[in-house]
MARFIDREN-574719 format. One line per 5 residues: number of its first residue (from 0); their letters; for each residue x, y, z of N, C-alpha, C. Coordinates in steps of 0.1 Angstrom, whole numbers. Example, Ala and Ser with C-alpha at 12.3 -4.5 7.8 and 13.67 -1.06 7.14 Angstrom:
BEGIN
0 = as = 132 -57 78 123 -45 78 132 -33 78  128 -22 71 137 -11 71 129 0 79
***
This chain:
BEGIN
0 = mkitm = 246 -354 -23 240 -360 -34 242 -350 -46  246 -356 -57 248 -348 -69 235 -345 -76  233 -332 -80 220 -328 -87 224 -323 -101  218 -329 -111 222 -326 -125 213 -315 -130  219 -305 -137 212 -294 -143 203 -300 -154
5 = tttag = 192 -293 -156 183 -296 -167 178 -283 -174  172 -285 -186 165 -274 -192 152 -272 -185  144 -262 -189 131 -260 -183 121 -272 -186  125 -279 -197 117 -291 -200 122 -303 -193  132 -302 -184 137 -314 -177 148 -321 -184
10 = nkigd = 153 -317 -195 163 -324 -202 176 -322 -196  184 -333 -194 197 -332 -187 207 -324 -195  215 -316 -188 225 -307 -195 239 -313 -192  247 -316 -203 260 -322 -202 271 -311 -201  269 -300 -207 280 -289 -207 273 -276 -205
15 = nqnsl = 276 -269 -194 271 -256 -191 282 -245 -191  294 -249 -196 305 -240 -196 309 -235 -210  306 -242 -221 310 -239 -234 299 -239 -244  298 -229 -252 288 -228 -263 292 -238 -274  281 -243 -281 283 -253 -292 287 -245 -304
20 = sagsr = 298 -248 -310 303 -241 -322 309 -251 -333  310 -245 -345 316 -253 -355 331 -251 -355  338 -257 -345 352 -256 -344 356 -244 -335  369 -243 -331 373 -232 -322 371 -218 -328  372 -217 -342 371 -204 -348 358 -203 -356
25 = gpllm = 350 -213 -355 337 -213 -363 326 -206 -356  315 -203 -363 303 -197 -357 296 -206 -347  288 -200 -339 279 -208 -330 268 -215 -337  263 -225 -332 252 -233 -339 239 -230 -332  228 -228 -340 215 -226 -336 210 -237 -327
30 = qdyql = 215 -249 -329 210 -261 -321 214 -260 -307  223 -251 -303 227 -250 -289 215 -243 -281  205 -251 -278 193 -246 -272 196 -240 -258  205 -247 -251 208 -242 -237 213 -227 -237  222 -224 -247 227 -211 -249 215 -201 -251
35 = iekla = 207 -204 -261 196 -196 -264 186 -194 -253  183 -205 -245 174 -205 -234 179 -196 -223  192 -197 -220 198 -188 -209 198 -173 -213  201 -170 -225 201 -156 -230 186 -151 -230  177 -159 -235 163 -155 -236 157 -153 -222
40 = hqnre = 160 -162 -213 155 -160 -199 161 -148 -192  174 -145 -195 180 -133 -189 173 -121 -194  169 -120 -206 162 -109 -212 148 -107 -205  143 -117 -199 129 -116 -194 129 -118 -179  140 -115 -172 141 -117 -157 134 -106 -150
45 = rvper = 130 -95 -156 123 -85 -149 109 -83 -155  99 -81 -145 86 -77 -149 85 -62 -148  75 -55 -154 74 -41 -152 73 -38 -137  81 -28 -132 80 -24 -118 67 -17 -116  63 -17 -104 51 -9 -100 52 5 -104
50 = vvhan = 42 11 -109 42 25 -112 43 34 -100  36 29 -89 37 35 -76 41 24 -66  49 28 -56 53 18 -46 63 8 -52  72 12 -61 80 2 -67 91 -3 -58  95 4 -48 107 0 -40 101 -4 -26
55 = gsgay = 102 -17 -23 96 -21 -11 103 -33 -5  99 -36 8 105 -48 16 93 -56 21  95 -68 24 84 -76 28 88 -88 38  78 -93 44 80 -104 53 67 -111 56  68 -123 62 56 -131 66 54 -129 82
60 = gtlki = 42 -132 86 40 -131 100 26 -137 104  21 -132 116 9 -138 121 1 -127 127  -12 -127 125 -22 -118 132 -29 -126 143  -28 -122 155 -35 -129 166 -46 -120 172  -58 -125 173 -69 -117 178 -71 -121 193
65 = tndis = -69 -110 202 -70 -113 216 -82 -107 223  -90 -99 216 -102 -93 221 -114 -96 213  -126 -96 220 -138 -100 213 -145 -87 207  -145 -87 193 -153 -77 186 -164 -83 177  -169 -94 182 -179 -101 174 -192 -93 173
70 = qytka = -194 -83 182 -206 -75 181 -205 -66 168  -193 -64 163 -192 -56 151 -190 -64 138  -184 -76 139 -181 -84 127 -183 -99 129  -187 -106 118 -188 -120 118 -175 -126 111  -166 -118 106 -154 -123 99 -146 -132 108
75 = kvlqk = -144 -144 103 -137 -154 112 -123 -150 115  -116 -142 106 -103 -138 109 -102 -128 120  -113 -122 124 -113 -112 135 -120 -117 148  -122 -130 149 -128 -136 161 -117 -139 171  -120 -136 184 -111 -138 195 -105 -152 195
80 = geetp = -92 -153 196 -85 -166 196 -79 -170 182  -84 -163 171 -79 -167 158 -65 -162 156  -57 -171 149 -43 -168 144 -43 -170 129  -39 -160 122 -40 -160 107 -26 -156 102  -21 -165 93 -8 -161 86 -10 -149 77
85 = lliri = 1 -142 75 0 -129 67 13 -127 60  12 -118 50 23 -113 42 22 -98 43  34 -91 45 33 -76 45 44 -71 34  40 -60 28 50 -53 19 49 -39 23  61 -33 27 61 -18 30 70 -12 20
90 = stvag = 66 0 15 73 6 3 72 21 4  81 28 -3 80 42 -5 71 44 -17  65 56 -18 55 59 -29 62 63 -42  71 72 -41 76 78 -54 88 71 -60  97 65 -52 109 60 -57 108 48 -66
95 = ergaa = 117 47 -77 117 35 -85 124 24 -78  124 12 -83 131 1 -77 146 5 -77  152 3 -65 166 7 -63 168 21 -57  157 28 -56 158 41 -49 162 39 -35  167 50 -29 171 49 -15 159 47 -6
100 = daerd = 161 39 5 150 36 14 147 48 23  157 56 27 156 66 37 152 80 31  142 80 22 138 92 17 126 98 24  124 111 23 111 117 29 100 113 19  91 105 24 80 100 15 70 92 24
105 = vrgfa = 58 91 19 48 82 25 52 68 23  50 59 33 52 45 31 39 37 29  39 29 19 28 20 17 28 9 27  17 4 32 16 -6 43 6 -16 38  10 -26 31 1 -36 24 1 -49 31
110 = lkfyt = -10 -54 35 -11 -67 42 -20 -77 35  -16 -89 34 -24 -100 29 -26 -111 39  -38 -112 44 -42 -122 54 -47 -135 47  -41 -146 49 -45 -159 43 -55 -165 52  -68 -161 51 -78 -165 61 -85 -178 56
115 = tegnw = -93 -184 65 -100 -196 62 -112 -194 53  -114 -181 50 -125 -177 41 -120 -170 28  -108 -172 25 -102 -165 14 -92 -154 18  -85 -148 9 -76 -137 12 -83 -124 15  -78 -118 26 -82 -104 29 -70 -95 28
120 = dlvgn = -71 -86 19 -60 -76 16 -64 -63 22  -55 -57 30 -56 -44 36 -45 -36 31  -48 -26 22 -37 -19 15 -38 -4 19  -29 0 28 -29 13 33 -16 20 33  -13 29 42 -1 37 43 4 38 58
125 = ntpvf = 15 44 60 19 47 74 14 60 79  4 66 71 -3 78 75 -18 75 75  -26 81 84 -40 79 84 -48 86 73  -41 95 66 -48 103 55 -39 102 42  -44 109 32 -37 110 19 -38 124 13
130 = fikdp = -31 126 2 -31 140 -4 -44 144 -11  -51 135 -16 -63 138 -24 -74 129 -19  -87 133 -23 -98 125 -20 -107 121 -32  -103 126 -44 -110 122 -56 -100 114 -65  -103 102 -69 -94 94 -76 -91 99 -90
135 = lkfpd = -100 108 -95 -97 114 -109 -84 121 -109  -80 126 -96 -67 134 -95 -55 125 -92  -57 112 -90 -46 104 -86 -35 103 -97  -38 100 -109 -27 100 -119 -19 114 -120  -27 125 -119 -20 138 -119 -11 139 -107
140 = fihtq = -15 135 -95 -7 136 -83 6 128 -85  4 116 -89 16 107 -91 26 112 -101  21 119 -112 30 125 -121 39 135 -114  34 143 -104 42 153 -98 52 146 -89  51 134 -85 60 127 -77 71 120 -85
145 = krhpk = 69 118 -98 78 111 -107 87 121 -114  92 118 -125 102 126 -132 97 135 -143  103 147 -144 98 157 -154 101 151 -168  91 151 -177 93 145 -190 104 150 -198  109 163 -196 120 168 -203 133 166 -197
150 = snlrs = 134 170 -184 147 169 -177 150 155 -172  139 147 -170 140 133 -163 145 135 -149  142 146 -143 146 149 -129 133 150 -120  134 148 -107 123 151 -99 121 166 -99  108 170 -97 105 184 -98 98 189 -86
155 = atamw = 105 197 -78 99 203 -66 88 213 -70  90 219 -82 80 229 -87 67 222 -90  68 210 -97 55 203 -100 48 199 -87  56 194 -77 50 189 -65 43 200 -57  50 212 -55 43 223 -48 33 230 -56
160 = dfwsl = 34 230 -69 24 236 -77 10 228 -75  11 215 -76 -1 207 -74 -6 209 -60  2 208 -50 -2 209 -36 -9 222 -33  -2 233 -38 -7 246 -36 -21 249 -43  -24 241 -53 -37 242 -60 -47 232 -54
165 = spesl = -43 224 -44 -51 214 -39 -52 215 -23  -60 223 -18 -60 226 -3 -63 213 5  -69 203 -1 -72 191 6 -59 183 10  -48 187 3 -35 180 5 -28 185 18  -33 195 24 -26 202 36 -24 192 47
170 = hqvti = -33 183 50 -32 174 61 -20 165 59  -20 158 47 -9 149 44 4 156 43  4 168 36 17 175 34 23 178 48  15 182 57 20 186 71 26 174 78  19 162 76 25 150 82 38 146 75
175 = lmsdr = 38 147 62 50 143 54 62 152 58  59 165 59 70 174 62 74 175 77  66 168 85 69 168 100 81 159 103  84 158 116 94 149 120 92 134 117  79 131 114 76 117 111 77 114 96
180 = gipks = 82 123 88 83 121 74 93 111 69  103 108 78 113 98 74 114 88 86  107 77 86 109 67 96 123 62 97  128 59 109 141 54 111 142 40 106  131 32 107 131 19 101 116 15 99
185 = lrnmn = 114 5 92 100 0 90 94 -5 102  102 -9 112 97 -14 125 93 -3 134  97 10 131 95 21 140 84 30 134  74 25 128 63 34 123 50 26 124  40 34 124 26 28 124 21 25 110
190 = gygsh = 11 17 110 4 14 97 -11 16 99  -17 20 88 -31 23 88 -38 18 76  -51 13 77 -59 10 66 -62 23 58  -61 34 65 -63 47 59 -77 50 55  -83 42 46 -96 43 41 -106 40 53
195 = tysli = -119 44 51 -130 39 59 -135 26 52  -135 15 60 -141 3 56 -153 0 64  -159 -12 62 -171 -15 70 -170 -29 76  -175 -31 88 -176 -44 94 -191 -48 94  -194 -61 92 -208 -65 93 -209 -77 102
200 = ndkde = -219 -76 112 -220 -87 121 -230 -98 117  -232 -107 125 -241 -119 122 -256 -115 121  -259 -102 125 -272 -97 124 -274 -88 112  -264 -88 103 -263 -80 91 -264 -65 94  -258 -61 106 -257 -47 110 -243 -43 105
205 = rfwvk = -243 -31 99 -230 -25 94 -225 -14 103  -211 -15 105 -204 -5 112 -193 0 104  -190 13 104 -179 18 97 -167 17 105  -155 14 99 -143 11 107 -131 17 101  -121 21 110 -108 25 106 -98 15 112
210 = fhfkt = -89 10 105 -79 0 110 -66 7 113  -60 3 124 -47 9 129 -38 -2 133  -25 0 130 -14 -9 135 -4 0 142  -3 -1 155 5 8 163 18 0 166  30 6 162 42 -1 164 45 -3 179
215 = kqgia = 50 -15 183 54 -17 197 69 -15 199  76 -11 188 90 -8 189 92 7 192  81 15 192 82 29 194 84 36 181  78 48 180 80 57 169 95 62 169  102 61 158 115 67 157 117 72 143
220 = cmtnk = 122 84 142 123 90 129 137 97 127  140 101 115 153 107 111 150 121 106  160 130 108 160 143 102 165 142 88  164 152 80 170 152 67 185 149 67  192 155 76 207 153 76 210 139 81
225 = eaesv = 203 134 90 205 120 94 202 110 83  192 113 76 188 104 64 199 105 53  204 117 51 214 119 41 227 110 44  230 110 57 241 102 62 239 87 60  227 83 62 223 69 61 224 65 46
230 = iakdr = 218 73 37 217 70 23 231 70 17  240 78 22 254 78 17 261 65 19  257 58 29 264 45 33 255 33 29  242 34 29 234 22 27 220 27 21  219 24 8 206 28 1 195 18 5
235 = essqr = 198 6 10 188 -4 14 187 -5 29  187 6 35 187 7 50 174 0 56  163 3 50 150 -3 56 150 -18 53  153 -22 41 154 -36 37 163 -44 47  175 -38 49 185 -45 57 180 -46 71
240 = dlfes = 175 -35 77 170 -35 91 160 -46 93  149 -46 84 138 -56 86 143 -70 85  151 -73 74 156 -86 72 165 -91 83  174 -83 87 183 -88 98 177 -89 111  167 -80 114 160 -81 127 152 -95 128
245 = iekgd = 146 -98 117 138 -111 117 148 -123 117  159 -122 110 168 -133 109 174 -136 123  176 -126 131 182 -128 144 171 -131 155  159 -131 151 148 -135 161 142 -123 168  146 -111 164 140 -99 170 128 -95 162
250 = fpkws = 117 -102 164 105 -101 156 97 -88 159  95 -79 150 87 -67 152 73 -70 154  66 -62 162 52 -64 166 45 -50 165  32 -51 162 23 -40 161 10 -43 169  5 -34 176 -9 -35 182 -19 -33 172
255 = feiqi = -28 -42 170 -39 -40 160 -51 -35 167  -56 -23 163 -67 -16 169 -76 -10 158  -88 -7 163 -98 -2 153 -106 10 160  -112 18 151 -122 28 155 -135 24 148  -146 26 156 -159 22 151 -168 34 150
260 = mteqe = -176 35 140 -186 45 138 -199 39 133  -210 41 140 -223 36 135 -228 43 123  -237 38 115 -243 44 104 -249 58 108  -256 58 119 -263 70 124 -252 80 128  -242 76 134 -231 86 138 -225 92 125
265 = akeas = -223 84 115 -218 89 102 -227 100 96  -240 98 97 -249 107 92 -248 121 99  -245 120 112 -245 132 121 -231 138 122  -221 132 117 -207 137 118 -206 151 112  -198 159 118 -196 173 113 -186 173 101
270 = fnpfd = -180 162 99 -170 161 87 -175 148 79  -169 147 67 -172 135 59 -164 123 64  -169 113 70 -161 102 75 -156 93 64  -160 96 51 -155 88 40 -145 95 32  -140 106 37 -130 115 31 -116 111 35
275 = ltkvw = -108 106 25 -94 101 29 -85 112 34  -88 124 33 -80 135 38 -83 138 53  -93 131 58 -97 134 72 -94 122 81  -92 125 94 -91 115 104 -104 115 113  -106 104 120 -117 104 130 -111 108 144
280 = phsky = -116 118 150 -111 122 163 -112 110 173  -101 108 180 -100 96 189 -109 99 201  -111 112 205 -120 115 216 -134 111 214  -139 111 202 -152 108 199 -154 93 194  -144 88 187 -144 74 182 -131 68 188
285 = pmikv = -132 63 200 -120 58 207 -114 45 201  -101 43 203 -94 32 198 -99 19 206  -101 8 199 -105 -4 205 -94 -15 202  -88 -21 212 -78 -31 210 -84 -43 204  -78 -49 194 -83 -61 188 -73 -73 189
290 = gemel = -60 -70 187 -50 -81 187 -36 -76 185  -28 -85 180 -14 -81 177 -9 -88 164  -1 -80 157 6 -85 145 21 -87 148  26 -98 143 40 -101 145 46 -105 131  58 -100 128 65 -104 116 76 -113 121
295 = nrnpe = 76 -126 115 86 -136 121 92 -145 111  91 -142 98 98 -150 88 101 -142 75  113 -143 70 117 -137 58 114 -145 46  111 -139 35 109 -147 23 122 -154 19  120 -166 12 131 -173 7 136 -168 -6
300 = hyfae = 127 -161 -14 131 -156 -27 124 -143 -29  131 -132 -29 125 -119 -29 116 -117 -41  121 -120 -53 113 -117 -65 100 -125 -65  101 -138 -62 89 -147 -62 79 -143 -52  83 -139 -40 74 -137 -29 71 -123 -26
305 = ieqaa = 79 -113 -30 76 -99 -26 74 -91 -39  83 -92 -49 80 -85 -61 68 -90 -69  65 -103 -68 53 -108 -74 40 -108 -65  42 -103 -52 31 -102 -43 21 -92 -49  8 -95 -48 -2 -86 -54 -13 -84 -44
310 = fspsn = -14 -71 -40 -24 -68 -29 -35 -59 -36  -47 -61 -32 -58 -53 -37 -69 -52 -27  -75 -40 -25 -86 -39 -16 -99 -45 -21  -98 -51 -33 -110 -58 -38 -111 -72 -30  -101 -76 -24 -101 -89 -17 -106 -87 -2
315 = vvpgi = -118 -90 0 -124 -89 13 -131 -103 16  -134 -105 29 -141 -117 33 -154 -114 40  -163 -124 42 -176 -121 48 -174 -114 62  -181 -103 64 -179 -96 76 -170 -84 75  -163 -83 64 -155 -71 61 -158 -66 48
320 = swssd = -161 -53 46 -164 -48 33 -159 -33 32  -165 -27 21 -160 -13 18 -169 -2 23  -166 10 18 -175 21 21 -176 30 9  -182 41 10 -184 50 -1 -172 60 -3  -161 57 4 -148 64 2 -145 63 -13
325 = kmlqa = -144 75 -19 -142 75 -34 -129 70 -38  -118 73 -30 -105 68 -34 -105 52 -32  -112 47 -22 -112 33 -20 -120 26 -32  -131 32 -36 -139 26 -47 -130 25 -59  -122 35 -62 -114 34 -74 -103 24 -73
330 = rifsy = -97 23 -61 -86 13 -59 -91 -1 -60  -104 -4 -57 -109 -17 -58 -107 -22 -72  -108 -13 -82 -106 -17 -96 -91 -16 -100  -85 -5 -97 -72 -2 -103 -61 -11 -98  -61 -15 -85 -50 -23 -80 -50 -37 -87
335 = adahr = -62 -43 -88 -62 -57 -94 -59 -55 -109  -63 -44 -115 -60 -42 -129 -45 -40 -132  -38 -33 -122 -24 -32 -123 -16 -45 -123  -21 -54 -114 -15 -67 -113 -17 -76 -126  -29 -75 -132 -31 -82 -144 -22 -78 -155
340 = yrigt = -19 -65 -155 -9 -59 -165 5 -63 -162  9 -61 -149 23 -62 -145 28 -77 -144  19 -85 -139 24 -99 -136 17 -109 -145  4 -107 -148 -2 -117 -157 -17 -118 -154  -25 -123 -163 -39 -124 -161 -43 -132 -149
345 = hyeml = -36 -143 -146 -39 -152 -135 -29 -150 -124  -26 -138 -120 -16 -135 -110 -19 -141 -97  -32 -143 -94 -36 -149 -81 -34 -164 -80  -29 -170 -91 -25 -184 -90 -11 -186 -85  -3 -176 -85 10 -177 -80 10 -181 -65
350 = pvnrp = 20 -189 -61 19 -194 -47 18 -182 -36  25 -171 -38 24 -161 -28 11 -154 -28  3 -154 -39 -10 -147 -39 -21 -157 -37  -19 -170 -40 -30 -180 -39 -36 -181 -25  -49 -181 -24 -55 -182 -11 -53 -197 -6
355 = rvevn = -54 -199 7 -52 -212 13 -66 -220 13  -75 -216 5 -88 -222 4 -90 -226 -10  -100 -235 -13 -104 -239 -26 -109 -227 -34  -104 -226 -47 -108 -215 -56 -117 -221 -67  -128 -215 -69 -138 -219 -80 -143 -207 -87
360 = tyhad = -137 -205 -99 -141 -194 -108 -144 -200 -122  -149 -191 -131 -151 -195 -145 -142 -186 -154  -131 -181 -148 -122 -173 -156 -115 -183 -166  -114 -178 -178 -109 -187 -189 -95 -183 -194  -86 -192 -195 -74 -191 -203 -66 -178 -200
365 = gsmrf = -59 -173 -210 -50 -162 -208 -36 -166 -203  -28 -156 -201 -14 -158 -197 -14 -164 -183  -4 -173 -180 -2 -179 -167 -13 -188 -162  -21 -194 -172 -31 -203 -167 -24 -217 -166  -18 -220 -154 -10 -231 -152 -16 -242 -143
370 = depkg = -29 -240 -140 -36 -251 -132 -42 -261 -142  -48 -271 -137 -54 -281 -146 -69 -283 -142  -78 -274 -148 -92 -274 -145 -98 -288 -147  -106 -292 -137 -114 -305 -138 -128 -302 -141  -135 -312 -146 -149 -310 -149 -152 -299 -159
375 = tdafy = -145 -300 -171 -145 -289 -181 -158 -288 -188  -168 -297 -186 -181 -294 -192 -188 -282 -185  -184 -279 -173 -189 -267 -166 -180 -256 -167  -179 -250 -179 -170 -238 -181 -178 -225 -183  -191 -225 -179 -199 -213 -180 -209 -215 -169
380 = epnnf = -217 -204 -166 -227 -205 -155 -239 -196 -159  -251 -201 -157 -255 -214 -151 -252 -225 -160  -251 -237 -154 -249 -249 -162 -256 -261 -155  -257 -272 -162 -263 -284 -156 -253 -295 -153  -240 -291 -151 -230 -301 -149 -223 -299 -136
385 = ngpie = -230 -295 -126 -226 -294 -112 -214 -285 -110  -213 -274 -118 -203 -264 -116 -206 -255 -104  -196 -248 -99 -198 -239 -88 -209 -229 -90  -217 -227 -79 -229 -217 -80 -228 -207 -69  -236 -197 -70 -237 -187 -60 -243 -192 -47
390 = dkqyv = -241 -185 -36 -247 -188 -23 -252 -175 -17  -265 -174 -16 -272 -162 -11 -268 -158 3  -263 -167 11 -260 -163 25 -248 -153 25  -241 -152 14 -229 -142 14 -233 -129 8  -246 -127 5 -250 -113 0 -249 -103 12
395 = eppfp = -243 -92 10 -242 -82 20 -255 -74 22  -257 -68 33 -269 -59 35 -268 -48 25  -279 -41 22 -279 -30 13 -269 -19 16  -262 -14 6 -252 -4 9 -258 10 9  -255 18 19 -261 31 20 -257 40 9
400 = vngdg = -266 45 1 -263 54 -10 -270 68 -8  -262 78 -10 -268 92 -9 -269 99 -22  -281 102 -27 -283 110 -39 -281 102 -52  -283 109 -62 -281 103 -76 -267 106 -80  -263 100 -91 -249 101 -96 -247 115 -102
405 = yrynh = -236 121 -98 -232 135 -103 -217 137 -100  -211 146 -107 -197 149 -105 -197 160 -93  -192 156 -82 -192 165 -70 -179 173 -71  -179 185 -66 -168 194 -66 -160 192 -54  -148 185 -55 -140 182 -43 -133 195 -38
410 = ledsd = -133 205 -46 -126 218 -42 -136 228 -36  -149 224 -34 -159 234 -31 -155 241 -17  -158 254 -16 -153 262 -5 -159 257 8  -171 251 7 -178 247 20 -171 235 27  -162 228 20 -155 217 26 -143 223 35
415 = dhysq = -142 217 47 -132 222 56 -119 214 54  -109 221 49 -96 215 47 -86 219 57  -90 226 67 -80 233 76 -81 229 91  -93 227 96 -94 226 111 -86 214 116  -87 202 109 -79 191 113 -64 193 113
420 = vtalf = -60 201 103 -46 204 101 -42 213 113  -50 223 116 -48 232 127 -46 224 140  -55 214 142 -54 206 154 -41 198 155  -37 193 143 -24 186 143 -12 195 146  -13 207 140 -2 217 142 -1 221 157
425 = nlmda = -13 223 163 -13 226 177 -8 215 187  -8 203 182 -2 192 190 13 191 189  19 198 180 33 198 178 40 207 189  51 202 194 59 211 203 68 220 195  75 229 201 83 239 194 93 233 185
430 = sqkeq = 100 222 190 110 215 182 104 209 169  92 203 171 86 196 159 81 207 149  76 218 154 72 229 145 85 234 137  96 236 144 108 240 137 113 231 127  112 218 130 115 208 119 106 209 108
435 = lfnni = 93 210 110 83 212 100 86 223 90  89 235 96 92 247 88 105 245 80  115 239 86 128 237 79 127 227 68  119 216 71 117 205 61 110 211 48  100 219 51 92 225 40 101 235 32
440 = aeamq = 109 243 39 118 252 32 128 245 23  134 234 28 143 226 20 136 220 8  124 215 10 117 209 -1 112 219 -12  112 232 -8 108 243 -17 119 249 -25  132 244 -23 143 250 -30 141 250 -45
445 = gvpve = 142 261 -52 141 262 -66 126 263 -71  117 264 -62 103 265 -66 100 280 -69  93 283 -80 89 297 -83 82 304 -71  85 317 -69 80 324 -58 64 325 -58  58 325 -70 43 326 -70 37 313 -65
450 = iinrq = 44 302 -67 38 289 -61 41 289 -46  52 293 -42 55 294 -28 45 303 -21  42 314 -26 32 323 -20 18 317 -20  14 310 -30 1 303 -30 1 293 -19  12 285 -17 12 275 -6 12 282 8
455 = lalfe = 19 293 9 19 300 22 5 305 25  -3 309 15 -17 313 18 -25 302 24  -22 290 19 -29 278 25 -25 276 40  -11 277 42 -6 276 56 -12 286 65  -14 298 60 -20 309 67 -34 305 72
460 = kvhed = -42 298 64 -55 294 68 -55 283 79  -44 276 79 -43 266 90 -40 273 103  -29 281 103 -25 289 115 -15 299 110  -16 311 116 -7 322 112 8 318 115  10 311 126 24 307 130 29 297 120
465 = yaqgv = 21 289 114 25 280 103 31 287 92  24 297 86 29 305 75 41 313 78  41 319 90 52 328 94 65 319 96  63 307 102 74 298 104 81 294 91  73 291 81 79 287 68 85 299 62
470 = kkaln = 79 310 62 84 323 57 98 325 62  100 324 75 112 327 82 123 317 77  119 304 76 128 294 72 133 296 58  124 302 50 127 305 36 134 318 34  136 326 45 143 339 45 135 349 36
475 = l = 122 348 36 113 357 29 110 369 37
***
């Protein structure tokens, strides 16, 4: 069947090969709207790339709940037997769009679950911790991962200067510089909600929770040299591997598991359970199997479905909520705000972001308002025209708050930035420790010696062997 080209207004196009001109040697005519439309659309084919996590891959899949955790949550998406469609986007943190996939970096692990109660977005990483715990420092940290304003080059000096002045970064730095710093593929790494969230059951009891996705393909990583060899031949190695695996029916799977902490246990914990630089010891807060995640369908159009995909921890459903994790609290605002800037005011109307349930808001106008609101007499609230109203059954139980508002000192000496890193270091075998030392030494090339010494002093507080191993690798 022959399909005729049209303009965006649906007008049939008779000639898409030749511009309209006043003769073979004459100028082009302004009335050639198709020429102008094609050039104007080409100029606008890109939206601003993400400031962070610009380079990523994505796919669709299913979350299946196989175990009963109804004692912790009333969320329908987490009830035994439920199957929920999802979208995932996995990305590096620092690289721009087009950067090589196989770089040493943290991977973002963003999930959108299209539940029967609205969208639930879980936006985490492939590591259970992060470099900082106070969102006021997030823009500063990201500046160190991007380009120097004068040279327009990545700066190892800026990176290590910031880390050496931020002892809370030690946990994440050690993971990043370990053998797990470069996953072999997106299928061979774990994913984490990273933050502490909360679950609420039908008795309005709140439990603190950590979300984990354990790869069923097995952990597999690359050394720096192996990654360099991959990058030399294929800058899209992660994208290619995920896409081709799904295309041939080799669907990657992850075990979905949680850790639970009661409110009383949180009060008695020897560490701050809402600190993003800390993990919860598995011995005290054991893993609980919940279900399985499978990725089984590639997007049909990368830009429409992955580049325009918008994830935000502000999207939760009844039975799942937030915590006093300071980084999480800031992300609840900043992620949605980034999407409003990058994609448009009504970004959640796009098919990839739109929930699979009825949406009723009083948001007005602005860019990308392409629905057709009905009952326009009810364009404010409260109103007497049968517009959507609140429902008290969805009010959460009171949120635990400690103390009055103040600026806390996240660098205070009383905070323990070292013991969990020591425990991680002691879990490494000799080969893993050697990789850690060498990876750090490579990453420190060109860094001023005073910054190196400052960082070595932090490693010394973790373990004497940690500092000595890096010193040896640096030939100091």
